[in-house]
N, CA, C, O and CB atoms as a CASP TS submission, in Angstrom:
PFRMAT TS
TARGET T0000
AUTHOR 0000-0000-0000
METHOD Language model
MODEL 1
PARENT N/A
ATOM      1  N   UNK     1       6.761  31.955   9.231  1.00  0.00           N
ATOM      2  CA  UNK     1       7.525  32.582   8.173  1.00  0.00           C
ATOM      3  C   UNK     1       6.820  33.882   7.785  1.00  0.00           C
ATOM      4  O   UNK     1       5.607  33.894   7.575  1.00  0.00           O
ATOM      5  CB  UNK     1       7.681  31.627   6.945  1.00  0.00           C
ATOM      6  N   UNK     2       7.569  34.959   7.692  1.00  0.00           N
ATOM      7  CA  UNK     2       6.975  36.249   7.360  1.00  0.00           C
ATOM      8  C   UNK     2       6.777  36.382   5.859  1.00  0.00           C
ATOM      9  O   UNK     2       7.346  35.618   5.079  1.00  0.00           O
ATOM     10  CB  UNK     2       7.847  37.391   7.881  1.00  0.00           C
ATOM     11  N   UNK     3       5.981  37.340   5.465  1.00  0.00           N
ATOM     12  CA  UNK     3       5.723  37.594   4.050  1.00  0.00           C
ATOM     13  C   UNK     3       7.016  37.964   3.341  1.00  0.00           C
ATOM     14  O   UNK     3       7.239  37.567   2.197  1.00  0.00           O
ATOM     15  CB  UNK     3       4.677  38.711   3.876  1.00  0.00           C
ATOM     16  N   UNK     4       7.861  38.720   4.018  1.00  0.00           N
ATOM     17  CA  UNK     4       9.130  39.136   3.419  1.00  0.00           C
ATOM     18  C   UNK     4      10.001  37.922   3.099  1.00  0.00           C
ATOM     19  O   UNK     4      10.628  37.873   2.041  1.00  0.00           O
ATOM     20  CB  UNK     4       9.880  40.095   4.360  1.00  0.00           C
ATOM     21  N   UNK     5      10.045  36.938   4.010  1.00  0.00           N
ATOM     22  CA  UNK     5      10.851  35.741   3.782  1.00  0.00           C
ATOM     23  C   UNK     5      10.282  34.891   2.656  1.00  0.00           C
ATOM     24  O   UNK     5      11.044  34.295   1.894  1.00  0.00           O
ATOM     25  CB  UNK     5      10.944  34.915   5.058  1.00  0.00           C
ATOM     26  N   UNK     6       8.963  34.823   2.534  1.00  0.00           N
ATOM     27  CA  UNK     6       8.352  34.051   1.447  1.00  0.00           C
ATOM     28  C   UNK     6       8.765  34.618   0.099  1.00  0.00           C
ATOM     29  O   UNK     6       9.102  33.862  -0.813  1.00  0.00           O
ATOM     30  CB  UNK     6       6.815  34.047   1.575  1.00  0.00           C
ATOM     31  N   UNK     7       8.745  35.939  -0.038  1.00  0.00           N
ATOM     32  CA  UNK     7       9.149  36.581  -1.285  1.00  0.00           C
ATOM     33  C   UNK     7      10.609  36.347  -1.592  1.00  0.00           C
ATOM     34  O   UNK     7      10.986  36.124  -2.742  1.00  0.00           O
ATOM     35  CB  UNK     7       8.875  38.061  -1.225  1.00  0.00           C
ATOM     36  N   UNK     8      11.433  36.399  -0.553  1.00  0.00           N
ATOM     37  CA  UNK     8      12.869  36.182  -0.736  1.00  0.00           C
ATOM     38  C   UNK     8      13.135  34.743  -1.170  1.00  0.00           C
ATOM     39  O   UNK     8      13.937  34.509  -2.074  1.00  0.00           O
ATOM     40  CB  UNK     8      13.639  36.501   0.566  1.00  0.00           C
ATOM     41  N   UNK     9      12.465  33.770  -0.531  1.00  0.00           N
ATOM     42  CA  UNK     9      12.656  32.366  -0.900  1.00  0.00           C
ATOM     43  C   UNK     9      12.208  32.117  -2.334  1.00  0.00           C
ATOM     44  O   UNK     9      12.850  31.358  -3.060  1.00  0.00           O
ATOM     45  CB  UNK     9      11.887  31.447   0.060  1.00  0.00           C
ATOM     46  N   UNK    10      11.110  32.750  -2.749  1.00  0.00           N
ATOM     47  CA  UNK    10      10.610  32.591  -4.104  1.00  0.00           C
ATOM     48  C   UNK    10      11.624  33.140  -5.111  1.00  0.00           C
ATOM     49  O   UNK    10      11.908  32.500  -6.123  1.00  0.00           O
ATOM     50  CB  UNK    10       9.251  33.299  -4.262  1.00  0.00           C
ATOM     51  N   UNK    11      12.170  34.338  -4.827  1.00  0.00           N
ATOM     52  CA  UNK    11      13.158  34.934  -5.729  1.00  0.00           C
ATOM     53  C   UNK    11      14.432  34.103  -5.781  1.00  0.00           C
ATOM     54  O   UNK    11      15.035  33.972  -6.846  1.00  0.00           O
ATOM     55  CB  UNK    11      13.484  36.363  -5.294  1.00  0.00           C
ATOM     56  N   UNK    12      14.852  33.543  -4.657  1.00  0.00           N
ATOM     57  CA  UNK    12      16.039  32.686  -4.635  1.00  0.00           C
ATOM     58  C   UNK    12      15.825  31.453  -5.507  1.00  0.00           C
ATOM     59  O   UNK    12      16.723  31.046  -6.243  1.00  0.00           O
ATOM     60  CB  UNK    12      16.378  32.266  -3.192  1.00  0.00           C
ATOM     61  N   UNK    13      14.643  30.863  -5.425  1.00  0.00           N
ATOM     62  CA  UNK    13      14.342  29.680  -6.225  1.00  0.00           C
ATOM     63  C   UNK    13      14.366  30.015  -7.709  1.00  0.00           C
ATOM     64  O   UNK    13      14.889  29.241  -8.511  1.00  0.00           O
ATOM     65  CB  UNK    13      12.977  29.098  -5.835  1.00  0.00           C
ATOM     66  N   UNK    14      13.803  31.166  -8.084  1.00  0.00           N
ATOM     67  CA  UNK    14      13.775  31.562  -9.493  1.00  0.00           C
ATOM     68  C   UNK    14      15.194  31.808  -9.996  1.00  0.00           C
ATOM     69  O   UNK    14      15.520  31.428 -11.120  1.00  0.00           O
ATOM     70  CB  UNK    14      12.906  32.827  -9.689  1.00  0.00           C
ATOM     71  N   UNK    15      16.044  32.438  -9.181  1.00  0.00           N
ATOM     72  CA  UNK    15      17.431  32.668  -9.577  1.00  0.00           C
ATOM     73  C   UNK    15      18.180  31.361  -9.798  1.00  0.00           C
ATOM     74  O   UNK    15      19.058  31.287 -10.657  1.00  0.00           O
ATOM     75  CB  UNK    15      18.145  33.499  -8.525  1.00  0.00           C
ATOM     76  N   UNK    16      17.837  30.328  -9.028  1.00  0.00           N
ATOM     77  CA  UNK    16      18.467  29.014  -9.181  1.00  0.00           C
ATOM     78  C   UNK    16      17.787  28.180 -10.259  1.00  0.00           C
ATOM     79  O   UNK    16      18.156  27.028 -10.488  1.00  0.00           O
ATOM     80  CB  UNK    16      18.440  28.263  -7.857  1.00  0.00           C
ATOM     81  N   UNK    17      16.775  28.777 -10.931  1.00  0.00           N
ATOM     82  CA  UNK    17      15.989  28.133 -11.985  1.00  0.00           C
ATOM     83  C   UNK    17      15.262  26.892 -11.478  1.00  0.00           C
ATOM     84  O   UNK    17      15.237  25.851 -12.135  1.00  0.00           O
ATOM     85  CB  UNK    17      16.889  27.759 -13.152  1.00  0.00           C
ATOM     86  N   UNK    18      14.664  27.032 -10.279  1.00  0.00           N
ATOM     87  CA  UNK    18      13.825  25.985  -9.691  1.00  0.00           C
ATOM     88  C   UNK    18      12.431  26.566  -9.538  1.00  0.00           C
ATOM     89  O   UNK    18      12.271  27.666  -9.008  1.00  0.00           O
ATOM     90  CB  UNK    18      14.395  25.477  -8.305  1.00  0.00           C
ATOM     91  N   UNK    19      11.431  25.845  -9.993  1.00  0.00           N
ATOM     92  CA  UNK    19      10.049  26.312  -9.904  1.00  0.00           C
ATOM     93  C   UNK    19       9.612  26.375  -8.444  1.00  0.00           C
ATOM     94  O   UNK    19       9.707  25.373  -7.735  1.00  0.00           O
ATOM     95  CB  UNK    19       9.105  25.390 -10.712  1.00  0.00           C
ATOM     96  N   UNK    20       9.129  27.544  -7.973  1.00  0.00           N
ATOM     97  CA  UNK    20       8.699  27.653  -6.579  1.00  0.00           C
ATOM     98  C   UNK    20       7.390  26.917  -6.297  1.00  0.00           C
ATOM     99  O   UNK    20       7.065  26.678  -5.134  1.00  0.00           O
ATOM    100  CB  UNK    20       8.546  29.106  -6.207  1.00  0.00           C
ATOM    101  N   UNK    21       6.631  26.553  -7.333  1.00  0.00           N
ATOM    102  CA  UNK    21       5.363  25.853  -7.133  1.00  0.00           C
ATOM    103  C   UNK    21       5.534  24.346  -7.010  1.00  0.00           C
ATOM    104  O   UNK    21       4.961  23.727  -6.114  1.00  0.00           O
ATOM    105  CB  UNK    21       4.424  26.160  -8.269  1.00  0.00           C
ATOM    106  N   UNK    22       6.333  23.744  -7.918  1.00  0.00           N
ATOM    107  CA  UNK    22       6.402  22.280  -7.948  1.00  0.00           C
ATOM    108  C   UNK    22       7.829  21.737  -7.866  1.00  0.00           C
ATOM    109  O   UNK    22       8.021  20.523  -7.932  1.00  0.00           O
ATOM    110  CB  UNK    22       5.749  21.770  -9.206  1.00  0.00           C
ATOM    111  N   UNK    23       8.828  22.599  -7.725  1.00  0.00           N
ATOM    112  CA  UNK    23      10.249  22.230  -7.653  1.00  0.00           C
ATOM    113  C   UNK    23      10.781  21.631  -8.945  1.00  0.00           C
ATOM    114  O   UNK    23      11.806  20.949  -8.938  1.00  0.00           O
ATOM    115  CB  UNK    23      10.466  21.251  -6.531  1.00  0.00           C
ATOM    116  N   UNK    24      10.095  21.879 -10.053  1.00  0.00           N
ATOM    117  CA  UNK    24      10.600  21.460 -11.356  1.00  0.00           C
ATOM    118  C   UNK    24      11.666  22.429 -11.832  1.00  0.00           C
ATOM    119  O   UNK    24      11.969  23.411 -11.154  1.00  0.00           O
ATOM    120  CB  UNK    24       9.458  21.369 -12.384  1.00  0.00           C
ATOM    121  N   UNK    25      12.229  22.159 -12.983  1.00  0.00           N
ATOM    122  CA  UNK    25      13.272  23.011 -13.542  1.00  0.00           C
ATOM    123  C   UNK    25      12.634  24.107 -14.386  1.00  0.00           C
ATOM    124  O   UNK    25      11.700  23.844 -15.144  1.00  0.00           O
ATOM    125  CB  UNK    25      14.272  22.181 -14.387  1.00  0.00           C
ATOM    126  N   UNK    26      13.135  25.344 -14.258  1.00  0.00           N
ATOM    127  CA  UNK    26      12.675  26.447 -15.091  1.00  0.00           C
ATOM    128  C   UNK    26      13.547  26.512 -16.334  1.00  0.00           C
ATOM    129  O   UNK    26      14.773  26.457 -16.246  1.00  0.00           O
ATOM    130  CB  UNK    26      12.709  27.794 -14.314  1.00  0.00           C
ATOM    131  N   UNK    27      12.906  26.630 -17.498  1.00  0.00           N
ATOM    132  CA  UNK    27      13.624  26.669 -18.769  1.00  0.00           C
ATOM    133  C   UNK    27      13.266  27.947 -19.514  1.00  0.00           C
ATOM    134  O   UNK    27      12.171  28.485 -19.350  1.00  0.00           O
ATOM    135  CB  UNK    27      13.295  25.424 -19.631  1.00  0.00           C
ATOM    136  N   UNK    28      14.198  28.429 -20.335  1.00  0.00           N
ATOM    137  CA  UNK    28      13.952  29.619 -21.148  1.00  0.00           C
ATOM    138  C   UNK    28      12.992  29.257 -22.263  1.00  0.00           C
ATOM    139  O   UNK    28      13.173  28.247 -22.943  1.00  0.00           O
ATOM    140  CB  UNK    28      15.276  30.197 -21.724  1.00  0.00           C
ATOM    141  N   UNK    29      11.970  30.082 -22.452  1.00  0.00           N
ATOM    142  CA  UNK    29      10.988  29.871 -23.511  1.00  0.00           C
ATOM    143  C   UNK    29      10.756  31.191 -24.220  1.00  0.00           C
ATOM    144  O   UNK    29      11.032  32.259 -23.673  1.00  0.00           O
ATOM    145  CB  UNK    29       9.653  29.299 -22.946  1.00  0.00           C
ATOM    146  N   UNK    30      10.243  31.111 -25.448  1.00  0.00           N
ATOM    147  CA  UNK    30       9.928  32.289 -26.232  1.00  0.00           C
ATOM    148  C   UNK    30       8.453  32.258 -26.582  1.00  0.00           C
ATOM    149  O   UNK    30       7.938  31.243 -27.050  1.00  0.00           O
ATOM    150  CB  UNK    30      10.801  32.364 -27.507  1.00  0.00           C
ATOM    151  N   UNK    31       7.776  33.371 -26.355  1.00  0.00           N
ATOM    152  CA  UNK    31       6.362  33.486 -26.656  1.00  0.00           C
ATOM    153  C   UNK    31       6.107  34.708 -27.523  1.00  0.00           C
ATOM    154  O   UNK    31       7.049  35.390 -27.924  1.00  0.00           O
ATOM    155  CB  UNK    31       5.541  33.559 -25.368  1.00  0.00           C
ATOM    156  N   UNK    32       4.859  34.988 -27.811  1.00  0.00           N
ATOM    157  CA  UNK    32       4.536  36.135 -28.674  1.00  0.00           C
ATOM    158  C   UNK    32       4.909  37.481 -28.051  1.00  0.00           C
ATOM    159  O   UNK    32       5.020  38.473 -28.772  1.00  0.00           O
ATOM    160  CB  UNK    32       3.057  36.129 -28.998  1.00  0.00           C
ATOM    161  N   UNK    33       5.103  37.540 -26.754  1.00  0.00           N
ATOM    162  CA  UNK    33       5.456  38.785 -26.074  1.00  0.00           C
ATOM    163  C   UNK    33       6.899  38.815 -25.599  1.00  0.00           C
ATOM    164  O   UNK    33       7.267  39.698 -24.825  1.00  0.00           O
ATOM    165  CB  UNK    33       4.543  39.001 -24.904  1.00  0.00           C
ATOM    166  N   UNK    34       7.723  37.879 -26.039  1.00  0.00           N
ATOM    167  CA  UNK    34       9.137  37.876 -25.684  1.00  0.00           C
ATOM    168  C   UNK    34       9.546  36.637 -24.910  1.00  0.00           C
ATOM    169  O   UNK    34       8.797  35.663 -24.831  1.00  0.00           O
ATOM    170  CB  UNK    34       9.464  39.097 -24.881  1.00  0.00           C
ATOM    171  N   UNK    35      10.735  36.683 -24.344  1.00  0.00           N
ATOM    172  CA  UNK    35      11.310  35.562 -23.611  1.00  0.00           C
ATOM    173  C   UNK    35      10.797  35.530 -22.171  1.00  0.00           C
ATOM    174  O   UNK    35      10.492  36.569 -21.585  1.00  0.00           O
ATOM    175  CB  UNK    35      12.841  35.644 -23.627  1.00  0.00           C
ATOM    176  N   UNK    36      10.709  34.331 -21.617  1.00  0.00           N
ATOM    177  CA  UNK    36      10.281  34.162 -20.232  1.00  0.00           C
ATOM    178  C   UNK    36      10.797  32.829 -19.720  1.00  0.00           C
ATOM    179  O   UNK    36      11.231  31.983 -20.502  1.00  0.00           O
ATOM    180  CB  UNK    36       8.734  34.243 -20.104  1.00  0.00           C
ATOM    181  N   UNK    37      10.750  32.642 -18.401  1.00  0.00           N
ATOM    182  CA  UNK    37      11.084  31.361 -17.782  1.00  0.00           C
ATOM    183  C   UNK    37       9.783  30.611 -17.552  1.00  0.00           C
ATOM    184  O   UNK    37       8.837  31.164 -16.991  1.00  0.00           O
ATOM    185  CB  UNK    37      11.879  31.554 -16.438  1.00  0.00           C
ATOM    186  N   UNK    38       9.729  29.369 -17.976  1.00  0.00           N
ATOM    187  CA  UNK    38       8.547  28.542 -17.777  1.00  0.00           C
ATOM    188  C   UNK    38       8.937  27.224 -17.136  1.00  0.00           C
ATOM    189  O   UNK    38      10.066  26.758 -17.291  1.00  0.00           O
ATOM    190  CB  UNK    38       7.822  28.298 -19.106  1.00  0.00           C
ATOM    191  N   UNK    39       8.006  26.630 -16.419  1.00  0.00           N
ATOM    192  CA  UNK    39       8.263  25.366 -15.744  1.00  0.00           C
ATOM    193  C   UNK    39       8.344  24.232 -16.757  1.00  0.00           C
ATOM    194  O   UNK    39       7.572  24.192 -17.715  1.00  0.00           O
ATOM    195  CB  UNK    39       7.173  25.078 -14.702  1.00  0.00           C
ATOM    196  N   UNK    40       9.275  23.316 -16.545  1.00  0.00           N
ATOM    197  CA  UNK    40       9.432  22.175 -17.448  1.00  0.00           C
ATOM    198  C   UNK    40       8.303  21.164 -17.286  1.00  0.00           C
ATOM    199  O   UNK    40       8.158  20.268 -18.118  1.00  0.00           O
ATOM    200  CB  UNK    40      10.773  21.494 -17.206  1.00  0.00           C
ATOM    201  N   UNK    41       7.499  21.289 -16.228  1.00  0.00           N
ATOM    202  CA  UNK    41       6.374  20.381 -16.004  1.00  0.00           C
ATOM    203  C   UNK    41       5.079  20.898 -16.624  1.00  0.00           C
ATOM    204  O   UNK    41       3.996  20.451 -16.248  1.00  0.00           O
ATOM    205  CB  UNK    41       6.175  20.160 -14.518  1.00  0.00           C
ATOM    206  N   UNK    42       5.174  21.828 -17.563  1.00  0.00           N
ATOM    207  CA  UNK    42       3.990  22.342 -18.247  1.00  0.00           C
ATOM    208  C   UNK    42       3.347  21.203 -19.028  1.00  0.00           C
ATOM    209  O   UNK    42       4.096  20.443 -19.643  1.00  0.00           O
ATOM    210  CB  UNK    42       4.353  23.532 -19.193  1.00  0.00           C
ATOM    211  N   UNK    43       2.056  21.016 -19.061  1.00  0.00           N
ATOM    212  CA  UNK    43       0.952  21.836 -18.618  1.00  0.00           C
ATOM    213  C   UNK    43       0.482  21.521 -17.202  1.00  0.00           C
ATOM    214  O   UNK    43      -0.455  22.155 -16.719  1.00  0.00           O
ATOM    215  CB  UNK    43      -0.180  21.682 -19.558  1.00  0.00           C
ATOM    216  N   UNK    44       1.099  20.571 -16.533  1.00  0.00           N
ATOM    217  CA  UNK    44       0.695  20.245 -15.164  1.00  0.00           C
ATOM    218  C   UNK    44       0.933  21.432 -14.236  1.00  0.00           C
ATOM    219  O   UNK    44       0.079  21.750 -13.407  1.00  0.00           O
ATOM    220  CB  UNK    44       1.460  19.010 -14.653  1.00  0.00           C
ATOM    221  N   UNK    45       2.068  22.082 -14.365  1.00  0.00           N
ATOM    222  CA  UNK    45       2.383  23.280 -13.597  1.00  0.00           C
ATOM    223  C   UNK    45       2.496  24.434 -14.589  1.00  0.00           C
ATOM    224  O   UNK    45       3.236  24.332 -15.568  1.00  0.00           O
ATOM    225  CB  UNK    45       3.711  23.103 -12.757  1.00  0.00           C
ATOM    226  N   UNK    46       1.788  25.509 -14.356  1.00  0.00           N
ATOM    227  CA  UNK    46       1.730  26.613 -15.306  1.00  0.00           C
ATOM    228  C   UNK    46       2.516  27.846 -14.847  1.00  0.00           C
ATOM    229  O   UNK    46       2.217  28.960 -15.276  1.00  0.00           O
ATOM    230  CB  UNK    46       0.295  26.994 -15.545  1.00  0.00           C
ATOM    231  N   UNK    47       3.513  27.659 -13.984  1.00  0.00           N
ATOM    232  CA  UNK    47       4.298  28.785 -13.480  1.00  0.00           C
ATOM    233  C   UNK    47       5.134  29.396 -14.605  1.00  0.00           C
ATOM    234  O   UNK    47       5.701  28.672 -15.423  1.00  0.00           O
ATOM    235  CB  UNK    47       5.209  28.334 -12.316  1.00  0.00           C
ATOM    236  N   UNK    48       5.212  30.742 -14.644  1.00  0.00           N
ATOM    237  CA  UNK    48       6.123  31.433 -15.550  1.00  0.00           C
ATOM    238  C   UNK    48       6.562  32.734 -14.909  1.00  0.00           C
ATOM    239  O   UNK    48       5.918  33.242 -13.991  1.00  0.00           O
ATOM    240  CB  UNK    48       5.458  31.694 -16.925  1.00  0.00           C
ATOM    241  N   UNK    49       7.668  33.265 -15.405  1.00  0.00           N
ATOM    242  CA  UNK    49       8.240  34.475 -14.844  1.00  0.00           C
ATOM    243  C   UNK    49       8.995  35.221 -15.952  1.00  0.00           C
ATOM    244  O   UNK    49       9.584  34.601 -16.837  1.00  0.00           O
ATOM    245  CB  UNK    49       9.181  34.142 -13.642  1.00  0.00           C
ATOM    246  N   UNK    50       8.972  36.551 -15.893  1.00  0.00           N
ATOM    247  CA  UNK    50       9.744  37.352 -16.849  1.00  0.00           C
ATOM    248  C   UNK    50      11.221  37.142 -16.611  1.00  0.00           C
ATOM    249  O   UNK    50      11.648  36.834 -15.498  1.00  0.00           O
ATOM    250  CB  UNK    50       9.391  38.851 -16.737  1.00  0.00           C
ATOM    251  N   UNK    51      11.998  37.310 -17.667  1.00  0.00           N
ATOM    252  CA  UNK    51      13.449  37.237 -17.535  1.00  0.00           C
ATOM    253  C   UNK    51      14.012  38.554 -17.078  1.00  0.00           C
ATOM    254  O   UNK    51      15.225  38.682 -16.910  1.00  0.00           O
ATOM    255  CB  UNK    51      14.089  36.827 -18.844  1.00  0.00           C
TER
END
């Protein structure tokens, strides 16, 4: 798998609101710096992404 395909698969997973690290569900969260997508398996999985 090429680097380009890895990035594309990661972006596809985020668009479908699936965590690319653990396959958990990504949920909208609010923090001190604004809104972001965070993994529902927090604190076990610490993945997050800007909206």
